[in-house]
C-alpha positions as CSV (number, residue, x, y, z in Angstrom):
1,K,8.0,18.7,-6.0
2,D,4.2,19.6,-4.6
3,I,3.2,15.8,-3.2
4,N,-0.9,16.0,-3.8
5,F,-2.6,12.8,-2.5
6,D,-3.0,11.4,1.7
7,I,-3.0,7.7,0.6
8,I,-1.5,5.3,-1.9
9,L,-3.8,2.6,-2.7
10,M,-1.0,0.1,-4.1
11,D,-1.8,-2.8,-6.0
12,I,1.4,-5.1,-5.9
13,M,1.0,-7.4,-8.7
14,M,1.8,-4.9,-11.6
15,P,3.1,-5.3,-15.2
16,V,6.5,-4.0,-15.5
17,L,7.2,-2.4,-11.6
18,D,5.2,-4.7,-9.6
19,G,3.8,-3.2,-5.8
20,Y,7.4,-4.5,-3.5
21,E,8.9,-2.2,-5.8
22,A,7.7,0.4,-6.2
23,M,6.4,0.9,-1.6
24,T,10.5,0.5,-1.4
25,K,11.0,3.4,-3.8
26,I,8.4,5.3,-2.2
27,R,9.8,4.9,1.1
28,A,13.3,6.4,-0.4
29,N,12.6,8.8,-1.5
30,H,12.7,11.9,1.3
31,I,9.2,12.8,0.0
32,T,6.8,10.7,-0.3
33,K,8.7,8.6,2.1
34,N,5.7,8.8,4.3
35,I,3.0,8.3,3.3
36,P,0.1,6.6,4.3
37,I,0.3,2.8,1.5
38,I,-2.5,0.3,1.7
39,A,-1.3,-2.1,-0.4
40,I,-3.8,-4.4,-2.2
41,T,-3.0,-7.8,-3.9
42,A,-5.8,-11.1,-4.5
43,K,-2.6,-12.7,-2.2
44,A,-4.1,-13.7,1.0
45,Q,-1.4,-16.0,2.9
46,K,0.5,-14.7,5.8
47,E,3.8,-14.2,4.7
48,D,2.2,-12.1,1.5
49,R,1.0,-9.7,5.0
50,Q,4.7,-9.3,5.1
51,K,6.5,-9.1,2.9
52,C,3.6,-5.8,2.3
53,I,4.6,-4.2,6.1
54,D,8.7,-5.2,5.1
55,A,7.8,-3.7,1.6
56,G,6.8,-0.5,2.9
57,A,3.3,-0.8,2.7
58,N,1.2,0.6,6.2
59,D,-1.0,-2.4,5.8
60,Y,-2.9,-4.2,3.0
61,I,-6.1,-5.8,2.1
62,T,-6.1,-8.7,0.0
63,K,-8.9,-8.6,-3.4
64,P,-11.6,-9.3,-3.8
65,I,-12.3,-5.8,-2.5
66,E,-14.5,-5.2,0.3
67,Q,-15.6,-2.2,1.1
68,Q,-16.8,-1.5,4.3
69,Q,-12.8,-3.3,5.7
70,L,-11.2,-0.4,2.9
71,L,-13.0,2.3,4.2
72,Q,-12.3,1.2,7.1
73,L,-8.0,1.5,6.8
74,L,-8.8,4.9,5.2
75,K,-10.6,6.4,7.9
76,I,-7.4,5.4,10.2
77,Y,-5.2,6.4,7.7
78,L,-7.0,10.5,6.8
79,L,-8.4,10.6,9.4
């Protein structure tokens, strides 16, 4: 399959399959394993950030999303 995207914005709090599980599955797939993932969550504790990184996220941003912070992260991973 052709993958037609350059980055994944992963909401951690999703119904059915949470973001941690989804990131683990993305990293296990040889087609998607190298696509950068930015985790988006309302949880802002230090251990929450580490949990996202451990699940496969390249970076982490909290809600409410600050536009400039998101743009900086996108520049890092897309340029």
